[in-house]
C-alpha positions as a Markdown table, in Angstrom:
| # | Residue | x | y | z |
|---|---|---|---|---|
| 1 | Met | -46.5 | -3.6 | 4.5 |
| 2 | His | -43.8 | -6.1 | 3.7 |
| 3 | Leu | -40.2 | -5.0 | 4.1 |
| 4 | Thr | -39.4 | -5.3 | 0.4 |
| 5 | Glu | -42.4 | -3.3 | -0.5 |
| 6 | Leu | -41.4 | -0.6 | 1.9 |
| 7 | Leu | -37.8 | -0.7 | 0.6 |
| 8 | His | -39.0 | -0.4 | -3.0 |
| 9 | Lys | -41.4 | 2.5 | -2.2 |
| 10 | Thr | -38.8 | 4.4 | -0.1 |
| 11 | Phe | -36.0 | 4.1 | -2.8 |
| 12 | Glu | -38.5 | 5.0 | -5.6 |
| 13 | Glu | -39.4 | 8.2 | -3.8 |
| 14 | Glu | -36.0 | 9.1 | -2.6 |
| 15 | Leu | -34.0 | 8.1 | -5.7 |
| 16 | Pro | -36.1 | 8.9 | -8.8 |
| 17 | His | -33.0 | 8.9 | -11.0 |
| 18 | Val | -32.6 | 5.1 | -10.5 |
| 19 | His | -33.8 | 3.0 | -13.4 |
| 20 | Lys | -37.1 | 1.3 | -12.4 |
| 21 | Lys | -36.0 | -2.2 | -13.6 |
| 22 | Arg | -32.7 | -2.0 | -11.7 |
| 23 | Leu | -34.6 | -1.0 | -8.5 |
| 24 | Ser | -37.1 | -3.8 | -9.0 |
| 25 | Asn | -34.2 | -6.3 | -9.4 |
| 26 | Leu | -32.5 | -5.0 | -6.4 |
| 27 | Thr | -35.7 | -5.4 | -4.4 |
| 28 | Glu | -36.1 | -8.9 | -5.6 |
| 29 | Ala | -32.5 | -9.6 | -4.6 |
| 30 | Cys | -33.2 | -8.2 | -1.1 |
| 31 | Glu | -36.2 | -10.4 | -0.8 |
| 32 | Ser | -34.1 | -13.4 | -1.9 |
| 33 | Thr | -31.5 | -12.5 | 0.8 |
| 34 | Ile | -34.2 | -12.5 | 3.5 |
| 35 | Gly | -35.6 | -15.8 | 2.3 |
| 36 | Ser | -32.3 | -17.7 | 2.1 |
| 37 | Asn | -29.6 | -18.7 | 4.5 |
| 38 | Thr | -26.8 | -17.7 | 2.2 |
| 39 | Leu | -25.2 | -14.6 | 0.7 |
| 40 | Cys | -23.5 | -16.3 | -2.3 |
| 41 | Leu | -24.5 | -15.5 | -5.8 |
| 42 | Thr | -25.9 | -19.0 | -6.6 |
| 43 | Gly | -27.8 | -19.1 | -3.3 |
| 44 | Leu | -29.5 | -15.8 | -4.0 |
| 45 | Gly | -30.4 | -16.8 | -7.5 |
| 46 | Arg | -31.9 | -20.1 | -6.3 |
| 47 | Ala | -33.9 | -18.3 | -3.6 |
| 48 | Leu | -35.6 | -15.9 | -6.1 |
| 49 | Ile | -39.3 | -16.4 | -6.1 |
| 50 | Asn | -40.5 | -16.2 | -9.7 |
| 51 | Ser | -41.4 | -18.5 | -12.6 |
| 52 | Asn | -37.9 | -18.3 | -14.3 |
| 53 | Lys | -35.5 | -21.2 | -14.5 |
| 54 | Glu | -32.9 | -21.5 | -11.7 |
| 55 | Ser | -30.1 | -20.8 | -14.2 |
| 56 | Ser | -31.9 | -17.6 | -15.4 |
| 57 | Asn | -32.3 | -16.4 | -11.8 |
| 58 | Ile | -28.6 | -17.0 | -11.0 |
| 59 | Lys | -27.7 | -15.1 | -14.2 |
| 60 | Lys | -30.0 | -12.2 | -13.1 |
| 61 | Ile | -28.3 | -11.9 | -9.7 |
| 62 | Asp | -24.9 | -12.1 | -11.4 |
| 63 | Arg | -25.8 | -9.2 | -13.8 |
| 64 | Leu | -27.2 | -7.2 | -10.9 |
| 65 | Leu | -24.1 | -7.6 | -8.8 |
| 66 | Gly | -21.9 | -6.7 | -11.8 |
| 67 | Asn | -24.0 | -3.7 | -12.8 |
| 68 | Gly | -21.7 | -0.7 | -13.0 |
| 69 | Ser | -24.6 | 1.8 | -12.7 |
| 70 | Leu | -25.8 | 0.2 | -9.5 |
| 71 | Gln | -22.2 | 0.3 | -8.1 |
| 72 | Ala | -22.1 | 4.0 | -9.0 |
| 73 | Glu | -25.4 | 4.7 | -7.2 |
| 74 | Arg | -24.4 | 2.7 | -4.1 |
| 75 | Asp | -23.8 | 5.8 | -2.0 |
| 76 | Ser | -27.2 | 7.2 | -2.9 |
| 77 | Phe | -28.8 | 4.0 | -1.6 |
| 78 | Tyr | -26.9 | 4.3 | 1.6 |
| 79 | Gln | -27.9 | 8.0 | 2.1 |
| 80 | Ala | -31.5 | 7.2 | 1.4 |
| 81 | Ser | -31.4 | 4.3 | 3.9 |
| 82 | Val | -29.9 | 6.5 | 6.6 |
| 83 | Ala | -32.3 | 9.4 | 6.0 |
| 84 | Trp | -35.2 | 7.0 | 6.2 |
| 85 | Glu | -33.9 | 5.4 | 9.5 |
| 86 | Gln | -33.4 | 8.9 | 11.0 |
| 87 | Ala | -36.9 | 9.9 | 10.0 |
| 88 | Gln | -38.3 | 6.8 | 11.6 |
| 89 | Arg | -36.4 | 7.4 | 14.8 |
| 90 | Ala | -37.7 | 11.0 | 15.0 |
| 91 | Val | -41.3 | 9.9 | 14.5 |
| 92 | Ser | -41.0 | 7.1 | 17.1 |
| 93 | Gln | -39.5 | 9.6 | 19.6 |
| 94 | Gly | -42.3 | 12.1 | 19.0 |
| 95 | Phe | -40.4 | 14.9 | 17.3 |
| 96 | Phe | -42.9 | 15.0 | 14.4 |
């Protein structure tokens, strides 16, 4: 399973209150981050893999980064990430 698919599935299960489109856009941005050598807004927009125009992708990343709801949910994403990591360590060490 690709990292972005795993990320999307994990967040979807752990954070059902997060809007599906916002989660999808966040996953796309993560994939863009992995595929590019930059962390600037325009670089992430240019690295998005879809059929949209480059300017539309840059605008999409801009709106995602400026999304107040996503900023408010930031701690929930961090908690879900840590919980997933701890579960993976427990499994790999044979606790479950």
